[in-house]
C-alpha positions in Angstrom: -7.9 1.5 18.4 -6.2 1.2 14.9 -7.3 3.5 12.1 -5.8 3.8 8.6 -6.5 6.7 6.3 -5.3 6.9 2.8 -4.9 9.8 0.6 -3.2 10.9 -2.6 -5.3 9.0 -5.2 -6.5 10.8 -8.4 -6.6 10.7 -12.2 -3.5 10.7 -14.3 -2.4 10.0 -17.8 -0.5 6.9 -18.6 3.1 7.4 -17.8 2.4 9.8 -15.0 3.2 9.5 -11.2 1.2 9.5 -8.1 2.1 9.3 -4.3 -0.3 7.5 -2.0 -0.2 8.1 1.7 -1.6 6.2 4.7 -1.9 7.7 7.9 -2.0 5.2 10.8 -3.5 5.7 14.3 -3.1 3.3 17.1 0.4 2.3 16.5 3.4 3.5 18.2 7.1 3.7 17.0 7.9 1.0 19.5 5.5 -1.5 18.0 6.4 -4.1 15.5 3.9 -4.2 12.7 3.4 -5.0 9.0 2.2 -2.6 6.5 1.1 -3.1 2.9 -0.8 -1.8 -0.1 -3.3 -3.7 -2.0 -5.5 -2.8 -4.9 -8.8 -4.0 -6.4 -10.0 -3.2 -9.9 -13.7 -3.5 -10.9 -14.5 -7.2 -11.5 -11.2 -8.4 -10.2 -9.8 -9.9 -7.0 -8.0 -7.8 -4.6 -4.2 -8.1 -5.1 -1.2 -7.4 -3.0 1.0 -4.6 -4.4 3.8 -4.0 -1.9 4.6 -4.7 1.8 7.1 -3.4 4.2 8.0 -3.9 7.9 7.5 -1.1 10.5 11.1 -0.6 10.7 11.5 -0.3 7.0 12.9 -3.6 6.3 11.8 -6.6 4.2 10.2 -4.9 1.4 8.1 -6.9 -1.1 6.5 -6.1 -4.3 4.2 -8.0 -6.8 6.0 -8.5 -10.1 3.5 -6.2 -11.8 4.8 -3.1 -10.2 8.5 -3.9 -9.7 10.7 -1.1 -11.0 7.8 1.3 -11.1 6.4 1.5 -7.5 8.2 2.3 -4.3 6.9 1.5 -0.9 8.3 3.5 2.1 7.4 4.4 5.6 8.1 7.3 8.0 8.3 5.7 11.5 8.4 9.1 13.2 4.9 9.9 11.6 3.9 6.3 11.4 2.8 6.9 7.9 3.0 4.5 4.8 3.7 5.8 1.2 3.5 4.3 -2.2 5.2 6.3 -5.0 3.8 5.1 -8.3 5.7 6.0 -11.4 5.4 5.1 -15.1 1.6 4.5 -14.4 -0.3 2.2 -16.8 -4.0 1.9 -17.4 -3.9 -1.5 -15.7 -2.8 0.1 -12.6 -6.3 1.7 -12.4 -7.8 0.5 -9.1 -9.0 1.3 -5.6 -5.8 1.2 -3.6 -6.0 0.1 0.1 -3.7 0.4 3.0 -3.4 -2.6 5.4 -1.7 -3.2 8.7 -1.2 -6.0 11.3 0.6 -6.2 14.5 3.8 -8.3 14.4 6.0 -9.1 11.4 4.4 -11.5 9.1 6.0 -14.4 7.4 7.5 -13.5 4.0 5.1 -15.6 2.1 2.0 -14.0 3.8 2.8 -10.5 3.3 1.0 -9.8 0.1 -1.9 -11.9 1.1 -5.0 -10.0 2.2 -6.2 -12.4 4.8 -3.0 -11.8 6.8 -4.1 -8.3 7.7 -6.7 -7.2 10.2 -6.8 -3.5 9.8 -7.8 -1.7 6.5 -8.3 1.8 5.2 -11.3 3.1 3.4 -9.3 3.0 0.0 -8.2 5.8 -2.4 -9.1 5.6 -6.1 -6.4 5.8 -8.8 -7.3 6.2 -12.4 -4.8 6.1 -15.2 -6.0 7.1 -18.8 -4.2 5.9 -21.8 
């Protein structure tokens, strides 16, 4: 039974940093799975932020965060991270961790419908 639990959200001023974590349960280090971060701001559609394979390969970012956010994973702990630097007010959103068994096609990795498992979300608020 797969569970995802996010943590690390909070309030920060523009230009600041936060590190999100997503603890996963139900995967093993021998599984192949895809991991991603999504976000949804009030009144907006959910958007893919970053994705990574369980072995740390094939990293992808939306253009909106390239150069500012870094996705990583700790396979020993089976934990996903998102380091967010140079935060902007437009980064304010609920951030969700998502996972799916298997390695997804490149074009599907930032698409929400590709993922079966989701965390409950952690709120990130950036004030200008």
